[in-house]
C-alpha positions as a Markdown table, in Angstrom:
| # | Residue | x | y | z |
|---|---|---|---|---|
| 1 | Unk | 79.7 | 99.5 | 112.1 |
| 2 | Unk | 77.3 | 102.4 | 112.7 |
| 3 | Unk | 78.2 | 105.5 | 114.8 |
| 4 | Unk | 75.7 | 104.6 | 117.5 |
| 5 | Unk | 77.4 | 101.1 | 118.0 |
| 6 | Unk | 81.0 | 102.7 | 118.1 |
| 7 | Unk | 79.7 | 105.3 | 120.7 |
| 8 | Unk | 78.3 | 102.4 | 122.8 |
| 9 | Unk | 81.3 | 100.3 | 122.7 |
| 10 | Unk | 83.7 | 103.4 | 123.5 |
| 11 | Unk | 81.5 | 104.0 | 126.5 |
| 12 | Unk | 81.6 | 100.3 | 127.6 |
| 13 | Unk | 85.5 | 100.3 | 127.2 |
| 14 | Unk | 85.6 | 103.4 | 129.4 |
| 15 | Unk | 83.5 | 101.8 | 131.9 |
| 16 | Unk | 85.6 | 98.7 | 132.3 |
| 17 | Unk | 88.8 | 100.6 | 131.9 |
| 18 | Unk | 89.7 | 98.9 | 128.6 |
| 19 | Unk | 91.7 | 100.8 | 125.7 |
| 20 | Unk | 88.7 | 102.2 | 123.6 |
| 21 | Unk | 90.5 | 102.0 | 120.3 |
| 22 | Unk | 90.9 | 98.3 | 120.6 |
| 23 | Unk | 87.5 | 97.5 | 122.1 |
| 24 | Unk | 85.4 | 99.8 | 119.8 |
| 25 | Unk | 87.6 | 99.6 | 116.7 |
| 26 | Unk | 88.5 | 103.3 | 116.9 |
| 27 | Unk | 91.5 | 104.6 | 115.1 |
| 28 | Unk | 94.7 | 105.4 | 117.1 |
| 29 | Unk | 97.0 | 108.3 | 116.3 |
| 30 | Unk | 100.6 | 109.0 | 117.4 |
| 31 | Unk | 102.3 | 112.1 | 116.5 |
| 32 | Unk | 106.2 | 112.4 | 116.9 |
| 33 | Unk | 106.9 | 116.0 | 117.0 |
| 34 | Unk | 105.9 | 117.7 | 113.6 |
| 35 | Unk | 107.7 | 115.0 | 111.4 |
| 36 | Unk | 105.9 | 111.7 | 111.6 |
| 37 | Unk | 102.3 | 110.5 | 112.1 |
| 38 | Unk | 101.3 | 107.0 | 113.0 |
| 39 | Unk | 97.6 | 106.1 | 112.3 |
| 40 | Unk | 96.3 | 102.7 | 113.2 |
| 41 | Unk | 92.9 | 101.5 | 112.1 |
| 42 | Unk | 92.5 | 103.4 | 108.7 |
| 43 | Unk | 90.2 | 102.2 | 106.1 |
| 44 | Unk | 91.9 | 103.5 | 103.0 |
| 45 | Unk | 93.8 | 106.4 | 101.5 |
| 46 | Unk | 91.5 | 109.1 | 99.9 |
| 47 | Unk | 94.1 | 111.7 | 98.6 |
| 48 | Unk | 97.7 | 111.6 | 98.5 |
| 49 | Unk | 100.1 | 114.5 | 97.8 |
| 50 | Unk | 103.2 | 116.2 | 99.2 |
| 51 | Unk | 101.0 | 118.7 | 101.0 |
| 52 | Unk | 97.8 | 116.9 | 101.8 |
| 53 | Unk | 97.2 | 113.2 | 102.8 |
| 54 | Unk | 93.5 | 112.1 | 103.5 |
| 55 | Unk | 92.5 | 108.8 | 105.0 |
| 56 | Unk | 89.1 | 107.2 | 105.9 |
| 57 | Unk | 88.7 | 106.1 | 109.6 |
| 58 | Unk | 85.5 | 104.8 | 110.7 |
| 59 | Unk | 83.0 | 107.1 | 108.8 |
| 60 | Unk | 85.3 | 110.1 | 109.1 |
| 61 | Unk | 88.3 | 111.4 | 107.4 |
| 62 | Unk | 91.7 | 112.4 | 108.9 |
| 63 | Unk | 93.3 | 115.1 | 106.8 |
| 64 | Unk | 97.1 | 115.6 | 107.3 |
| 65 | Unk | 98.4 | 119.0 | 105.9 |
| 66 | Unk | 102.0 | 119.8 | 105.6 |
| 67 | Unk | 105.1 | 119.9 | 103.3 |
| 68 | Unk | 107.1 | 117.2 | 101.9 |
| 69 | Unk | 104.5 | 114.5 | 103.1 |
| 70 | Unk | 105.3 | 110.9 | 102.2 |
| 71 | Unk | 103.9 | 107.5 | 103.0 |
| 72 | Unk | 106.7 | 105.9 | 105.0 |
| 73 | Unk | 104.8 | 102.7 | 105.5 |
| 74 | Unk | 101.3 | 101.3 | 104.9 |
| 75 | Unk | 99.6 | 98.1 | 105.7 |
| 76 | Unk | 95.9 | 97.2 | 105.6 |
| 77 | Unk | 95.2 | 98.7 | 109.0 |
| 78 | Unk | 98.3 | 101.1 | 109.7 |
| 79 | Unk | 99.9 | 104.0 | 107.9 |
| 80 | Unk | 103.1 | 106.0 | 108.8 |
| 81 | Unk | 103.3 | 109.6 | 107.2 |
| 82 | Unk | 106.6 | 111.6 | 107.3 |
| 83 | Unk | 107.4 | 115.2 | 106.4 |
| 84 | Unk | 106.9 | 118.5 | 108.0 |
| 85 | Unk | 103.2 | 118.1 | 109.5 |
| 86 | Unk | 101.7 | 121.5 | 109.9 |
| 87 | Unk | 98.2 | 120.4 | 111.0 |
| 88 | Unk | 95.8 | 117.3 | 111.3 |
| 89 | Unk | 92.0 | 117.6 | 111.0 |
| 90 | Unk | 89.4 | 115.0 | 111.9 |
| 91 | Unk | 86.4 | 115.6 | 109.5 |
| 92 | Unk | 82.9 | 114.0 | 110.0 |
């Protein structure tokens, strides 16, 4: 989906008080302290190492930086990353 379409759907979800991630197909992240990240709505793994993991999300990249990073679980739409998470970047 193009960026303009995503923005429109996100605004409509906000207007009708709906969860934007579900209505517009946006990714959803939950960080549990500095030890675990749950990312729903990813589109694929781009890089994987113990200090860096990159995932594609709707035309952007989520970069997770840390130490001892591992994939705790991964499905077609969801990934759980464990280890010491030092930073998360959202790159366009």
